[in-house]
C-alpha positions as CSV (number, residue, x, y, z in Angstrom):
1,X,50.4,104.8,25.0
2,X,47.0,105.3,23.8
3,X,47.6,103.0,21.1
4,X,49.2,100.4,23.4
5,X,46.4,100.8,25.7
6,X,44.0,99.8,22.6
7,X,46.0,97.1,21.6
8,X,46.0,95.4,25.1
9,X,42.1,96.2,25.5
10,X,41.8,94.5,22.1
11,X,43.9,91.5,23.1
12,X,42.1,91.0,26.4
13,X,38.6,91.4,24.5
14,X,39.7,88.9,22.0
15,X,41.0,86.5,24.7
16,X,37.7,86.8,26.6
17,X,35.8,86.2,23.4
18,X,38.1,83.2,22.5
19,X,37.4,81.7,25.9
20,X,33.7,82.2,25.5
21,X,33.7,80.8,22.1
22,X,35.9,77.8,23.1
23,X,33.4,77.1,26.1
24,X,30.6,77.2,23.8
25,X,31.9,74.9,21.4
26,X,33.1,72.7,24.1
27,X,29.9,72.5,25.4
28,X,28.3,71.9,22.2
29,X,30.8,69.0,21.5
30,X,30.5,67.5,25.1
31,X,26.7,67.7,25.1
32,X,25.9,64.9,22.7
33,X,28.6,62.8,24.5
34,X,27.0,63.4,27.8
35,X,23.7,62.3,26.3
36,X,25.2,59.3,24.9
37,X,26.6,58.4,28.3
38,X,23.2,58.8,29.9
39,X,21.6,56.8,27.2
40,X,24.2,54.1,27.8
41,X,23.5,54.3,31.5
42,X,19.7,53.9,30.9
43,X,20.1,50.9,28.7
44,X,22.6,49.2,31.3
45,X,19.8,49.7,33.9
46,X,17.5,48.0,31.7
47,X,15.5,50.8,30.2
48,X,15.4,50.2,26.5
49,X,12.3,52.6,25.8
50,X,13.9,56.0,26.2
51,X,15.7,56.9,22.6
52,X,18.7,59.2,22.2
53,X,17.3,62.4,20.8
54,X,20.1,64.2,18.8
55,X,18.9,66.0,15.7
56,X,22.2,66.6,14.0
57,X,23.6,66.2,10.5
58,X,27.3,65.5,11.5
59,X,29.0,62.4,12.7
60,X,27.7,62.5,16.2
61,X,24.0,62.5,14.8
62,X,24.9,59.2,12.7
63,X,26.2,57.7,16.1
64,X,23.1,58.7,17.8
65,X,21.1,57.2,14.9
66,X,22.9,53.8,15.2
67,X,22.6,53.9,19.0
68,X,18.9,54.4,18.9
69,X,18.7,51.5,16.2
70,X,20.9,49.3,18.6
71,X,18.5,50.2,21.4
72,X,15.7,49.1,19.3
73,X,17.1,45.9,18.4
74,X,18.1,45.2,22.0
75,X,14.5,46.0,22.9
76,X,13.0,43.6,20.5
77,X,15.5,41.0,21.4
78,X,14.6,41.3,25.0
79,X,11.0,41.2,24.5
80,X,11.5,38.1,22.3
81,X,13.7,36.3,24.9
82,X,11.0,37.1,27.4
83,X,8.6,35.6,25.3
84,X,10.5,32.6,24.7
85,X,11.4,32.4,28.5
86,X,7.6,32.5,29.3
87,X,7.0,30.0,26.6
88,X,9.8,27.7,28.0
89,X,8.8,28.2,31.6
90,X,5.2,26.9,30.5
91,X,6.7,24.0,28.7
92,X,8.9,23.2,31.7
93,X,6.0,23.5,34.0
94,X,3.8,21.2,31.8
95,X,6.9,18.8,31.5
96,X,7.2,18.8,35.4
97,X,3.5,18.2,35.7
98,X,3.8,15.2,33.4
99,X,6.8,13.9,35.0
100,X,5.0,14.2,38.3
101,X,2.1,12.3,36.9
102,X,4.5,9.8,35.4
103,X,6.4,9.3,38.8
104,X,3.2,8.7,40.6
105,X,2.1,6.1,38.0
106,X,5.6,4.6,38.1
107,X,5.0,4.5,42.0
108,X,1.6,3.0,41.7
109,X,2.9,0.3,39.2
110,X,5.7,-0.5,41.4
111,X,3.2,-0.8,44.5
112,X,1.3,-3.1,42.2
113,X,4.2,-5.2,41.3
114,X,5.4,-5.5,44.8
115,X,1.9,-6.7,45.9
116,X,2.0,-9.0,42.7
117,X,5.4,-10.4,43.7
118,X,4.2,-10.7,47.4
119,X,1.0,-12.7,46.0
120,X,3.3,-14.8,43.6
121,X,5.4,-15.7,46.6
122,X,2.4,-16.6,48.6
123,X,1.3,-18.5,45.9
124,X,4.3,-20.3,45.3
125,X,4.3,-21.4,49.0
126,X,0.8,-22.4,48.8
127,X,1.2,-24.3,45.6
128,X,4.4,-25.9,46.6
129,X,3.0,-27.3,49.8
130,X,-0.5,-28.3,48.2
131,X,1.0,-29.9,45.2
132,X,3.8,-31.7,46.8
133,X,1.4,-33.4,49.3
134,X,-0.7,-35.7,46.5
135,X,2.8,-35.9,44.6
136,X,4.0,-37.5,47.8
137,X,1.2,-39.6,48.4
138,X,1.5,-40.8,44.8
139,X,5.0,-42.0,45.2
140,X,4.3,-43.8,48.6
141,X,1.2,-45.7,47.1
142,X,3.2,-46.6,44.2
143,X,6.0,-47.9,46.5
144,X,3.5,-49.9,48.4
145,X,2.0,-51.3,45.0
146,X,5.3,-52.4,43.7
147,X,6.2,-54.1,46.7
148,X,2.7,-56.1,46.4
149,X,3.1,-57.0,42.6
150,X,4.5,-60.6,41.7
151,X,3.9,-60.6,38.1
152,X,6.8,-59.3,36.1
153,X,4.4,-57.5,33.7
154,X,2.9,-55.8,36.5
155,X,6.2,-54.8,38.1
156,X,7.2,-53.3,34.5
157,X,4.2,-51.4,34.3
158,X,4.6,-50.1,37.7
159,X,8.3,-49.0,36.9
160,X,7.2,-47.1,34.0
161,X,4.5,-45.2,36.1
162,X,7.4,-44.6,38.7
163,X,9.6,-43.2,35.9
164,X,6.6,-40.8,34.9
165,X,6.0,-39.9,38.5
166,X,9.8,-39.0,38.8
167,X,9.5,-36.9,35.6
168,X,6.4,-35.1,36.7
169,X,8.2,-34.4,40.1
170,X,11.2,-32.9,38.3
171,X,9.2,-30.7,36.0
172,X,7.3,-29.6,38.9
173,X,10.4,-29.0,41.0
174,X,11.8,-27.0,38.4
175,X,8.9,-24.8,38.0
176,X,8.9,-23.9,41.4
177,X,12.6,-23.5,41.7
178,X,12.8,-21.0,38.7
179,X,10.1,-19.2,40.2
180,X,11.6,-19.0,43.7
181,X,15.1,-18.0,42.1
182,X,13.4,-15.2,40.1
183,X,11.7,-13.9,43.1
184,X,15.0,-13.9,45.1
185,X,13.4,-16.2,47.7
186,X,16.2,-18.9,47.9
187,X,18.9,-18.5,50.4
188,X,21.6,-21.0,50.8
189,X,22.1,-23.0,54.2
190,X,25.8,-24.0,53.9
191,X,26.9,-27.0,55.7
192,X,29.1,-30.0,55.3
193,X,27.2,-32.3,52.3
194,X,28.3,-35.9,52.1
195,X,28.8,-36.2,48.4
196,X,28.9,-39.9,48.1
197,X,25.6,-40.1,49.7
198,X,23.9,-37.3,47.3
199,X,25.6,-39.3,44.3
200,X,23.9,-42.4,45.5
201,X,20.4,-40.7,45.7
202,X,21.0,-39.1,42.1
203,X,21.7,-42.6,40.7
204,X,18.6,-44.1,42.6
205,X,16.4,-41.3,41.0
206,X,17.5,-41.4,37.5
207,X,18.5,-44.9,37.0
208,X,15.0,-46.0,36.1
209,X,14.8,-43.1,33.3
210,X,18.2,-44.0,31.7
211,X,17.1,-47.8,31.6
212,X,13.8,-46.9,30.0
213,X,15.7,-45.1,27.3
214,X,18.1,-48.1,26.8
215,X,21.2,-46.0,28.4
216,X,23.6,-46.8,31.1
217,X,23.8,-44.5,34.1
218,X,27.2,-45.1,36.0
219,X,27.9,-43.1,39.1
220,X,31.4,-43.4,40.6
221,X,31.4,-43.1,44.5
222,X,33.0,-40.3,46.0
223,X,33.9,-40.3,49.9
224,X,34.2,-36.6,50.4
225,X,32.4,-33.8,52.3
226,X,31.9,-30.7,50.3
227,X,30.7,-27.1,51.6
228,X,27.2,-26.4,50.3
229,X,23.4,-26.6,50.6
230,X,22.1,-30.1,50.2
231,X,19.0,-29.1,48.7
232,X,20.6,-26.8,46.1
233,X,23.5,-29.2,45.2
234,X,20.9,-32.1,44.7
235,X,19.1,-29.7,42.3
236,X,22.3,-29.1,40.5
237,X,23.6,-32.6,40.1
238,X,20.1,-33.9,39.4
239,X,19.3,-31.4,36.7
240,X,22.6,-32.0,34.9
241,X,22.0,-35.7,34.8
242,X,18.2,-35.3,33.7
243,X,19.5,-32.9,31.0
244,X,22.2,-35.7,30.0
245,X,19.7,-38.5,29.8
246,X,17.2,-36.2,28.1
247,X,19.6,-35.6,25.1
248,X,21.7,-38.8,24.7
249,X,20.3,-41.2,22.0
250,X,22.6,-44.0,22.8
251,X,25.3,-44.8,25.0
252,X,25.0,-43.6,28.7
253,X,25.9,-41.0,31.2
254,X,28.7,-40.8,33.8
255,X,28.7,-39.2,36.8
256,X,32.3,-38.8,38.6
257,X,34.4,-36.4,40.6
258,X,38.0,-35.3,40.3
259,X,40.2,-34.0,43.2
260,X,41.7,-30.6,42.5
261,X,43.6,-29.5,45.3
262,X,41.2,-28.1,48.0
263,X,38.3,-28.7,45.8
264,X,36.7,-31.5,43.8
265,X,35.2,-31.2,40.3
266,X,32.0,-33.0,39.9
267,X,31.5,-33.9,36.4
268,X,28.7,-35.3,34.2
269,X,29.6,-37.1,31.0
270,X,27.1,-38.1,28.2
271,X,27.6,-39.5,24.9
272,X,24.8,-37.2,23.4
273,X,24.9,-35.0,20.1
274,X,27.1,-32.4,21.7
275,X,26.4,-28.7,21.8
276,X,27.4,-26.4,18.8
277,X,29.4,-23.1,19.9
278,X,26.6,-20.7,19.2
279,X,24.4,-22.3,21.8
280,X,27.2,-22.5,24.7
281,X,25.6,-19.4,26.4
282,X,22.0,-19.6,25.3
283,X,21.6,-23.1,27.0
284,X,21.6,-21.3,30.3
285,X,18.9,-19.4,29.6
286,X,15.1,-20.0,30.6
287,X,13.0,-22.0,28.5
288,X,15.6,-22.4,25.9
289,X,15.7,-26.0,24.3
290,X,17.9,-27.5,21.6
291,X,16.0,-30.1,19.9
292,X,16.2,-33.3,21.6
293,X,15.3,-36.8,20.4
294,X,11.7,-38.1,21.3
295,X,8.7,-36.1,22.1
296,X,7.9,-32.6,23.5
297,X,7.3,-34.4,26.7
298,X,10.9,-35.8,26.9
299,X,12.4,-32.3,26.1
300,X,11.1,-30.8,29.1
301,X,10.6,-27.1,29.8
302,X,14.2,-25.8,29.2
303,X,14.7,-24.8,32.9
304,X,17.1,-27.2,34.2
305,X,20.6,-25.7,33.0
306,X,19.0,-22.3,34.1
307,X,18.5,-23.6,37.7
308,X,21.8,-25.2,37.5
309,X,23.7,-21.9,36.7
310,X,21.6,-19.9,39.1
311,X,21.9,-22.3,42.0
312,X,25.8,-22.6,41.4
313,X,25.9,-18.6,41.5
314,X,24.1,-18.5,44.8
315,X,26.6,-21.1,46.3
316,X,29.6,-19.6,44.7
317,X,30.6,-22.7,42.4
318,X,32.3,-22.4,39.2
319,X,30.3,-24.0,36.3
320,X,32.0,-25.2,33.1
321,X,30.7,-27.1,30.0
322,X,32.8,-28.5,27.3
323,X,31.4,-30.3,24.3
324,X,32.3,-31.7,20.8
325,X,29.6,-32.0,18.3
326,X,28.5,-35.6,17.5
327,X,30.7,-36.8,20.5
328,X,28.9,-35.7,23.7
329,X,29.3,-33.1,26.2
330,X,30.7,-32.7,29.8
331,X,29.3,-30.5,32.7
332,X,31.9,-29.4,35.5
333,X,31.0,-28.0,39.0
334,X,33.8,-27.1,41.2
335,X,33.1,-27.7,44.9
336,X,35.1,-26.7,48.0
337,X,36.1,-29.7,50.0
338,X,35.3,-29.9,53.7
339,X,36.9,-33.0,54.4
340,X,36.6,-36.8,54.2
341,X,33.3,-38.7,54.9
342,X,34.5,-40.8,57.7
343,X,31.3,-42.0,59.2
344,X,29.1,-44.4,57.3
345,X,26.0,-42.5,58.2
346,X,24.5,-41.3,55.0
347,X,27.3,-42.1,52.8
348,X,27.9,-44.6,50.2
349,X,28.7,-47.5,52.8
350,X,24.9,-47.5,53.7
351,X,24.2,-49.8,50.5
352,X,26.0,-52.6,52.4
353,X,24.5,-52.2,55.7
354,X,22.0,-54.9,56.7
355,X,18.3,-54.1,56.8
356,X,17.5,-52.3,60.1
357,X,13.8,-51.7,59.9
358,X,12.7,-55.1,60.7
359,X,11.1,-55.2,64.2
360,X,11.8,-51.5,64.9
361,X,9.0,-49.5,66.6
362,X,8.2,-46.5,64.6
363,X,5.8,-43.5,65.3
364,X,4.3,-41.9,62.4
365,X,2.5,-38.6,63.0
366,X,0.8,-37.3,59.8
367,X,-2.7,-35.2,59.6
368,X,-2.8,-36.5,55.9
369,X,-4.6,-39.7,56.2
370,X,-3.6,-41.1,52.9
371,X,0.1,-40.2,53.3
372,X,0.0,-41.7,57.0
373,X,-2.0,-45.1,55.8
374,X,0.6,-45.5,52.9
375,X,3.6,-45.3,55.2
376,X,2.1,-47.3,57.9
377,X,1.4,-50.3,55.0
378,X,5.0,-49.8,53.8
379,X,6.5,-50.1,57.3
380,X,4.3,-53.0,58.2
381,X,5.5,-54.7,55.0
382,X,9.1,-54.2,56.4
383,X,7.9,-55.9,59.6
384,X,8.0,-52.9,61.7
385,X,5.7,-52.1,64.7
386,X,4.0,-48.9,63.9
387,X,1.7,-46.4,65.6
388,X,0.3,-43.8,63.5
389,X,-1.6,-40.5,64.6
390,X,-2.7,-37.1,63.3
391,X,-1.6,-35.0,66.1
392,X,0.8,-35.0,69.1
393,X,-1.9,-35.5,71.6
394,X,-3.3,-38.4,69.7
395,X,0.2,-40.2,69.4
396,X,0.8,-39.6,73.2
397,X,-2.6,-41.3,73.7
398,X,-2.0,-44.2,71.7
399,X,1.7,-44.6,73.0
400,X,0.0,-45.3,76.3
401,X,-1.0,-48.7,75.3
402,X,2.7,-49.7,74.7
403,X,5.4,-50.3,77.1
404,X,8.1,-50.0,74.6
405,X,10.1,-46.9,73.7
406,X,9.7,-45.7,70.0
407,X,13.1,-46.1,68.0
408,X,12.1,-43.5,65.5
409,X,9.8,-40.6,65.1
410,X,8.5,-39.9,61.4
411,X,6.4,-36.7,61.6
412,X,5.0,-34.2,58.9
413,X,5.9,-30.4,59.8
414,X,2.7,-28.8,59.4
415,X,0.1,-30.6,61.5
416,X,-2.9,-28.1,61.5
417,X,-4.1,-25.8,64.5
418,X,-0.6,-24.1,64.7
419,X,1.3,-27.4,65.7
420,X,4.3,-28.7,63.8
421,X,6.4,-31.9,63.9
422,X,9.1,-29.9,66.1
423,X,6.6,-30.1,68.9
424,X,6.0,-33.8,68.4
425,X,9.8,-34.4,68.5
426,X,10.3,-32.2,71.7
427,X,7.3,-33.8,73.5
428,X,7.8,-37.4,72.7
429,X,11.6,-37.0,73.8
430,X,10.7,-35.3,77.0
431,X,8.0,-37.9,77.6
432,X,10.5,-40.9,77.4
433,X,13.4,-38.8,78.6
434,X,15.4,-40.0,75.6
435,X,16.9,-38.5,72.5
436,X,14.7,-40.5,70.1
437,X,15.9,-40.4,66.2
438,X,13.5,-38.4,64.2
439,X,12.7,-37.6,60.6
440,X,10.6,-34.6,59.7
441,X,9.0,-35.0,56.0
442,X,7.4,-31.8,55.0
443,X,6.3,-30.1,51.6
444,X,7.3,-26.6,53.2
445,X,10.5,-25.5,51.4
446,X,11.3,-22.6,53.9
447,X,15.1,-22.0,54.5
448,X,14.7,-21.6,58.1
449,X,13.5,-25.1,58.6
450,X,17.0,-26.7,58.0
451,X,18.7,-24.9,60.9
452,X,15.8,-25.8,63.2
453,X,16.0,-29.4,62.2
454,X,19.7,-29.5,62.7
455,X,19.4,-28.0,66.3
456,X,17.0,-30.4,67.4
457,X,19.2,-33.5,65.9
458,X,16.4,-34.3,63.2
459,X,16.9,-35.1,59.7
460,X,14.8,-32.8,57.2
461,X,13.3,-34.5,54.0
462,X,11.1,-32.5,51.4
463,X,8.1,-34.0,49.8
464,X,7.8,-35.6,47.4
465,X,10.2,-38.3,48.2
466,X,9.7,-41.9,46.8
467,X,9.3,-44.5,49.3
468,X,12.3,-46.4,48.8
469,X,14.4,-43.4,49.4
470,X,12.1,-42.6,52.6
471,X,12.8,-46.2,54.0
472,X,16.5,-45.8,53.3
473,X,16.5,-42.4,55.0
474,X,14.8,-43.9,58.1
475,X,17.2,-46.9,58.1
476,X,20.1,-44.5,58.0
477,X,18.6,-42.3,60.9
478,X,18.2,-45.4,63.3
479,X,21.2,-46.5,65.2
480,X,22.6,-50.1,64.5
481,X,21.2,-52.9,66.9
482,X,24.6,-53.0,68.4
483,X,24.7,-49.3,69.1
484,X,27.7,-48.6,66.7
């Protein structure tokens, strides 16, 4: 029993010693793991400055050294990253300041461009009005001079002057048109346009230039009404004809129309040198010119086809060009048909109407003395009875001396002191209690004038306009003597 008790005691003591030794060894093994876990938690929280202190020569010590190196590397990377972030933040801040300054500069430049564009628009309006006035005077005075010349030599000289004036008017008109198109200041006033009347006007304007170059200009009549803006359509056809005449050496130019269902294709043919395929797109660019025969003055400014393309785009017209080098070219514009031109008013049939101006009583109101006197001289040469004045009050006072009611009112639009031609028409019609025929001749090209003129039943003409065309417009506005 004593031996058994000693054995049991020894076993118990051995077990206690074994448990104590196991606990000590477990703690020694777990301590570095716990330290590593704590260090990992510190790194996870962002604390990279506390190294892991384990002075051991075993694998755990090597692991602790590797962990400390990793912590040091992370600390260096973090510091480098913070430095880069600070640097990038400073760069972004500087870039933001630069962009802000540039945005302010762009805003300033935009404001300046807007002011310059507004000034350009005002300049164009003023230039259009102020330059059209003397050109209109030249056209009227030249028409009066031509009517008074008897010598064929003098008439030929006057015809050449008229041709040069027409060329100048076309160049001037193209410059103003392209400027207004660039500024977006052109708006279409769509109405029914008598295509026959328009073609006749084109023939009268450009026939002298064709004759001067030894070319023929044939215009086939077309008794159709088309949808469009009369002014823009006249510019389209006029520039196509002018371009054809400019580039044609011999032969001639033909203007005609072909019906295509609900549309009509207006075509301008020429027997010129043709257009090479490489130039088919470039010819519609501003200031682009293919070498033409003759001097630089004959070549023009290279704006005509650009105006044609832009005007056609505004009106929604299809524009096409076909050409054979050495044979000639044809430009085609597709127009929507609005119907047949039933009435002779403004159409080709007016060419056969008898003169209606002789003996007519016509009132002329224009604050430009030169224009007014030139028109008075021309009307008196047509055996008309004329009363001219510079304002509505003056013409009303002058008409007190006449018992007869005027047949036609021809007035300028801008008459000074805030007065205009619409007021003249309204007051004269109210004075006589009659819807007197009226013409408004103006250098103002604002789109709002056409609807106003249409509303009051007056015909609107834009300066400069030649004397012959003005007389024909007056004749067309007057009712026939038998009231038809």
